[in-house]
N, C-alpha and C positions, 0 to 999 in steps of 0.2 A: 192028323189034324181033322180028317173027315168026320171023326166021331165026336169032335168037340161041340158042333151045333146041336147034335142029338143029346149030348150030355147036358148042355145048358137048358135045352127045352125040357128034358126030363126032370131036372132039379126044380125048375120054375113051376112045372105042372104039379109036382108033389107038394110044393110049399103052398100052392093055391088050390089044391084039390077040394078043400072043404068049402070054398067060396062059390057063390052063384056065378053064372057066366058074366053078368053085368059087373058084379063087384070084383071078380077076378080080372076083368079088363081094366077096371079102375086101378087096382093094385099094381098091375103090370105097368100102367102108364106112370104111376107115382114112383115106382122103383126106377124106371127109366129116367124120370125127372131128377131124382136125387143123385143118380149116377152121373148124369150129364152136368149138373150144376153143383155137385159136391165134390170138388177136388180135395185132396187130402194132404195131411202133414204127418211126418214121423215124429213131430213134437219137439223139434229143437228149441231150446230156450232162447229168449231174447239175449242179444249181446249185452254184456255188462259194461259199465263204465270202466275205463282203464286207469286205475289209480297208480301213480308213480310213488312207490313207498320203499326206498332203498334202506338196507340195513347197514349201519356204520359200525364196524368193529372198533376196538380200542386203538387209538392212534398215539404214537410216541415220537418225540423229536421234532426239530424245526421243520425238516423236509416233510414230515408227515403232517405237521400243522398246516403247511402251505397246501399240501394235497387236500387236506380236509376243507380248507377255505375254498379251494377251487371246486371241489365236489359240492360244497354247500351252494355255490353259485349256480351250478348245473341244476341242483334240486329246486332252487328258487325259480329258475327260468322254466323248468318243467311244470312246476306248480302253477305258475302264471299261465302257461299255455293250456294246462288242463282246465283252469278256471274259465278261460275264453271259450274253449271247446264246449264246456258244460253250458255256458250261456247261449251259445249258438244252437245247441241241440236240445235245449230245455223244452218241456211241454209248454203249451200256451193255454192255461185254464182261463175261462172267462171270469168277469166279476161275479162274486157270489150271488148277487141279486138276479143275474141272468141264467143261473144254473137251474134247470128243471128239477122239481122236487121228486118226481117219480118217473123213471124211464125203464121200460121193459122191452127187451128185444126177443121176438119170436124168430127162431132160426133153425138151420141145420149147421152143426159145428163146422163142417167142411165146405160149406157153400161159399164160393168166391164173392158173391154179391153181399152176403151177410158179413163177410170179413172186411169188405169195403167200409161198411157202416161201423164195424167195431174199430177199425183203424182210426176213423174220425173221432169216435167217442173216446178212445184211449188217448189220442194225441191231445185233445182238448180237455182231458181229465174229467169227463162227465160220468158220474157213477151210474151204473145201469145193472139191471137184473136180466137174467137170461132164462127163457123157457125153450127147451129143446123140443122141437116138433117131430113126432113120428111121421116119416114121409109116406108110410103106407096108409095109416088111418087118418092122420091129420086131425085127431080129436082135440088137440090143444088149440086149434084155431077154428073150430066149428062155429064159434060165436061170430066169426068174421065173414062178410060176403067175399072178401078178397082171400083167395085160397093159395097164395104163393108166399114164399118168404124171400127177403125179410119183411116183417111187420114191426114197426116201432111204435109203442104207445108212450106218449109224452104228456104227462099230467092229464091223462084221460083222452087225449087226441090221438087218433090213429093215423100214422104216416106209412105209406107203402112205396115200393120201388126204390132201390138203393140210391140212385142218383137224386131222385126227388126228396128222399129222406134227408140226404146230406144238404141239399139246397135249403130245405125248410129249417133244418137244425141250424144251419149257418145264419139264416135270417134271425133266428131266436137268440143265439149266443154271441154273434160277432157284430152286433150293432155298432156301427161307427168305427170298428176296429180294422177292417180291411181297407187299404188305401192303394190298391193296384190301379195303374193307368189302364186305358182301354186295350192297348196292345198286349199287356200282360194278362188281362182278363180273357182276351180272345185266345191267347196261347193256352191258358189253363183249360178253357172250355174245349178247345180242339183235342187236347190229349185226354181229357176225361171221356170224350166221345170215342176216341181211339181205344181206350180200355174196354168200353162196353161193346163196341162194334167189331173189334179185332182181337185184342189180347185174350179175352176170356175164351174165345173160340179155338185158340191154339192149345189150351190146357188139356181138355179131355182126350184128344188124340195122343197126347204125350203120357198122361198118367195111366191110360189103358193101352199103351202101345203094344205090349205083349202080355202073355198070361201072368208072368211073375209080377210085372208092374201093376196089372189089374188087381191081383190078389193083395199086393202091398197097399194099394189105394183103398180097397174095400175092407181090409183089416182095420184101417184107421176109421173109416166111415162107420163101421159096425161097433167098434170099440168106444167111440165117442158120441155116437148117435143115440136116439131114444128108441131102442128095439128090445123086444122080449128075447129071452134066451133062444127060443125056437127061431124067431125072425133073424137073429144074428147069424145063426148057422146057415139058414137057407139063403139069406140075402148075400152073405159074404161069397159063397161059392157059386151060386146061381147068377148073382149079379156080376161077379168078376168075369165069368164065362160069357155071359150075354154082352157085357160092355166091350169085351175084347173085339167082338164082331161089329158091334155098333160103331166103335171108334173108326173102323175102316170106312163106314158110310159117311162119317163126319168129315173124314179127309177129303172125300169126293165133294161133299156139299160145300166145303169152304176152300176148294181148290188147293189142297195141301198135298204136295208130293212126298216130301220128307218131313215128318212131324217134328223131329228133333231140330233140324235145320230151321224150320219155321219158328220154333221157340227161341233159338239162338238169334235169328234175324230180328225177332220182336224185341229181345233184350238189347241188342245193339242199336236198334232204331231209337229206343228210349234213351240210352246213354248218349247217343249223338244229339238228341233233342236237348239234353242238359247243356251242351256246348261249353263244357268246362266249369259249369256252376256246380256247387255242392248239391243243390236241389233245383228242380224246375222253378221253384219259388224264390231262388237266390240263396240267401243265408239260412232260410227256414223253409220247411216243406209247405207247399200249397195243396189245394184239393186234388190236383192231378197226381202229385207225389203220393198222397195218401191213397188214392184209388189204385195206382199201380202196385204199391206196397201191399195193400189189402188183398188184391186178387192173387198176388204171388205168394203171400205168406203161407197159405195152406200147402203149397207144393214145395216150399223151400228145402225141406229136409227129406223129401222123397228122392228117389234116384234121378227123376227128371230135373228137380230143382238143383240138386248137387251138380249134375252135368251142366246145367245152365250157368251156374256160378263159375265152374271150372273152365268152361270154353268161351265165356264172354267177359266183357268188362263191367258187368252189372254189380259184381260183388261188393265193391267199395261203397257205391251208392246204397245198396241194400243194408249194409252194416251201419251206415249213417242213419238210415231210416229206423233201424231197430233201436238205436240209441235215442233218437228224437222222440219216437212214439213211446218208448219206455215200457214200464209195467202196465198191465191191463188195469183199467178202472172198474172192471166187472166186480160186482158185489157178490160175496159168497152167500149161497142160499142158507 
């Protein structure tokens, strides 16, 4: 393991050798940024609706007819239960007149903050286009004074910072629709702050916990990010090696002793907050549900996310959220 820092340094140096000292420092800083705030996903699909569709073979005789009628009753009851379930977990699109005409998200595919915004847009069925930003050059957002992602352009208006984006989008599309009492609103705000101030900081030490998990994460980051072929190779191996060591510093910064246990504790804390409800918002997700789901979605099918679901109670809530958020409203390029 003593040779690992040297290897990481060498790989990074080679990939940045042609750059000036100033630009090389900038690139290093940006590589670190995407590594810290770009957790990753192995790409598990959204959970599908569970349709009850039994196959009835030919039935003969009175006893079979009775059995058929009994089974028909079960099918009817199951169909009714399914209909109720679909109503509870349906998307909540706003009235057509409130839907923005042109929405463009500038993002890193694996960024948890970007995924928060996408969870909101997907749940409310707001069509949006995506521009994948190269985290090294950031040429896609050179037009903007704000140099971080996400950036959301809404009918020509620039919105920045994931929580502010969601607040302002909510004001635009949920006019008169939200009827929460003050205590419910306070609870929602509390847990949205918890996502930004605690949950996201637990992710990086987990996805870069060891060399194999760091490589798993960077494999997704480079496969889905906006990188040239050369950048993909250098960023994957140099970045994974570097972030393996950076994650150890993150543990100290956020007072994390056991990163996996910290992830499990966070998941259990969230489930306890539900207090038996299907969602924090009750029968439907609220903005806190969407925030937690959004930041966890990139890691769900990585080793860390699979461990989290296996060792905590969060799996059922997460599956309900997958059903509620449904398919992405992202527009194909």
